[in-house]
C-alpha positions as CSV (number, residue, x, y, z in Angstrom):
1,T,-10.1,-37.1,-20.7
2,L,-8.7,-36.8,-17.1
3,E,-6.0,-34.1,-18.0
4,S,-9.2,-32.1,-19.4
5,E,-11.5,-32.8,-16.0
6,L,-8.2,-32.0,-13.9
7,L,-8.0,-28.7,-15.7
8,A,-11.6,-27.7,-15.9
9,E,-11.5,-28.4,-12.0
10,I,-8.6,-26.3,-11.7
11,I,-10.2,-23.5,-13.3
12,R,-13.6,-23.8,-11.3
13,L,-11.8,-23.8,-7.8
14,K,-9.7,-20.8,-9.2
15,N,-13.2,-19.0,-10.0
16,S,-14.4,-20.2,-6.8
17,V,-11.6,-18.6,-4.7
18,S,-11.9,-15.6,-7.0
19,T,-15.6,-15.5,-5.8
20,T,-14.6,-15.9,-2.5
21,R,-11.7,-13.7,-2.6
22,I,-14.3,-10.7,-4.1
23,N,-17.0,-11.8,-1.6
24,A,-14.6,-11.1,1.3
25,E,-13.1,-8.4,0.1
26,N,-16.4,-6.7,0.1
27,T,-17.6,-7.9,3.2
28,I,-14.3,-6.4,4.4
29,K,-15.0,-2.8,2.9
30,V,-18.7,-2.9,4.3
31,K,-17.4,-3.6,7.8
32,N,-14.5,-1.1,7.5
33,A,-17.2,1.8,6.6
34,E,-19.3,0.5,9.4
35,L,-16.3,1.0,11.7
36,M,-15.6,4.5,10.3
37,K,-19.3,5.2,10.8
38,M,-19.3,3.8,14.6
39,E,-16.0,5.9,14.9
40,G,-17.4,8.8,13.8
41,L,-20.5,8.4,16.4
42,V,-17.7,7.6,19.1
43,S,-15.8,10.8,18.0
44,K,-19.5,12.9,18.3
45,L,-20.0,11.2,21.7
46,N,-16.7,12.2,23.2
47,E,-16.8,15.9,21.7
48,D,-20.4,15.8,23.4
49,I,-19.0,14.4,26.6
50,A,-16.5,17.2,26.5
51,R,-19.3,19.9,25.7
52,E,-21.4,18.5,28.9
53,S,-18.2,18.5,31.0
54,E,-18.0,22.5,30.1
55,L,-21.3,22.6,30.9
56,K,-20.9,21.5,34.2
57,E,-18.3,24.0,35.4
58,S,-20.0,26.4,34.4
59,V,-23.4,25.5,36.3
60,I,-21.5,25.0,39.2
61,K,-21.6,29.1,40.0
62,S,-24.9,29.0,40.5
63,K,-26.7,26.6,43.0
64,S,-30.3,26.6,41.1
65,E,-28.9,26.0,37.6
66,L,-26.6,23.4,39.2
67,E,-30.2,21.3,40.7
68,T,-31.8,21.8,37.2
69,V,-28.5,20.8,35.0
70,S,-27.2,18.4,37.2
71,K,-30.0,16.2,36.9
72,A,-30.1,16.8,33.2
73,N,-26.6,15.9,32.9
74,A,-26.9,12.9,35.3
75,E,-29.3,11.5,32.7
76,D,-27.4,12.7,29.5
77,M,-24.4,11.2,31.0
78,E,-26.2,7.7,31.8
79,K,-27.8,7.9,28.1
80,M,-24.0,8.7,26.5
81,E,-22.8,5.9,28.9
82,A,-25.1,3.5,27.8
83,E,-24.5,4.3,24.3
84,I,-20.9,4.3,24.2
85,S,-21.0,1.0,25.6
86,A,-23.6,0.0,22.9
87,L,-21.2,1.4,20.5
88,K,-18.1,-0.4,21.8
89,A,-19.9,-3.4,21.9
90,Q,-20.9,-3.3,18.1
91,M,-17.4,-2.3,17.1
92,Q,-15.8,-5.2,18.9
93,K,-18.6,-7.4,17.1
94,E,-17.7,-5.6,13.7
95,I,-14.0,-6.1,14.3
96,K,-14.3,-9.8,15.5
97,T,-16.5,-10.3,12.5
98,R,-14.3,-8.1,10.4
99,D,-11.4,-10.8,11.5
100,G,-13.3,-14.3,11.0
101,T,-13.6,-13.1,7.5
102,L,-10.0,-12.3,7.1
103,N,-9.4,-15.8,8.7
104,E,-11.7,-17.5,6.4
105,K,-10.3,-16.1,3.5
106,A,-6.8,-17.0,4.6
107,V,-8.2,-20.6,5.0
108,L,-9.4,-20.8,1.9
109,E,-7.1,-19.3,-0.4
110,S,-4.7,-21.8,1.8
111,E,-6.8,-24.8,1.0
112,L,-7.0,-23.5,-2.4
113,Q,-3.4,-23.5,-2.8
114,A,-2.9,-27.0,-1.7
115,T,-5.5,-28.4,-3.8
116,I,-4.3,-26.8,-7.2
117,S,-0.7,-27.8,-6.1
118,K,-2.0,-31.3,-5.4
119,L,-3.9,-31.3,-9.2
120,K,-0.8,-29.8,-10.9
121,D,1.2,-32.8,-9.0
122,E,-1.4,-35.3,-10.5
123,I,-1.4,-33.8,-13.9
124,N,2.2,-34.1,-14.1
125,A,2.2,-37.5,-12.7
126,N,-0.5,-38.5,-15.5
127,R,1.8,-36.6,-18.2
128,A,4.8,-38.7,-17.1
129,N,2.6,-41.9,-17.0
130,L,1.5,-40.9,-20.7
131,D,5.1,-40.1,-22.1
132,V,6.5,-43.8,-20.5
133,E,3.8,-45.6,-22.1
């Protein structure tokens, strides 16, 4: 019957939403874990930068050490700046991905709710028609 077909479709759609929701939540968990890892790396890099600054101050006291250390620090700073830039870009990408996933989830839930509401209305209209007959 139409009613059982519609009910089966509602159940299928609910299952689909549940699966989509679970997948979205799992994706968000993974992305959040990746973001936390990235934040840890940025924190470590910031600590490294702070240590490099302390080294620079002590190196200034000695001219011969200054030449040796400043070359090494310049290379390290370039590497760190490149790593920080790469991490920032990666974090922004991960944030966009996470936001996109959340937006997709919201759109899917909204569409599913609209479909469920429409199907309920159709079921109620069919019931009303059956009651009239």
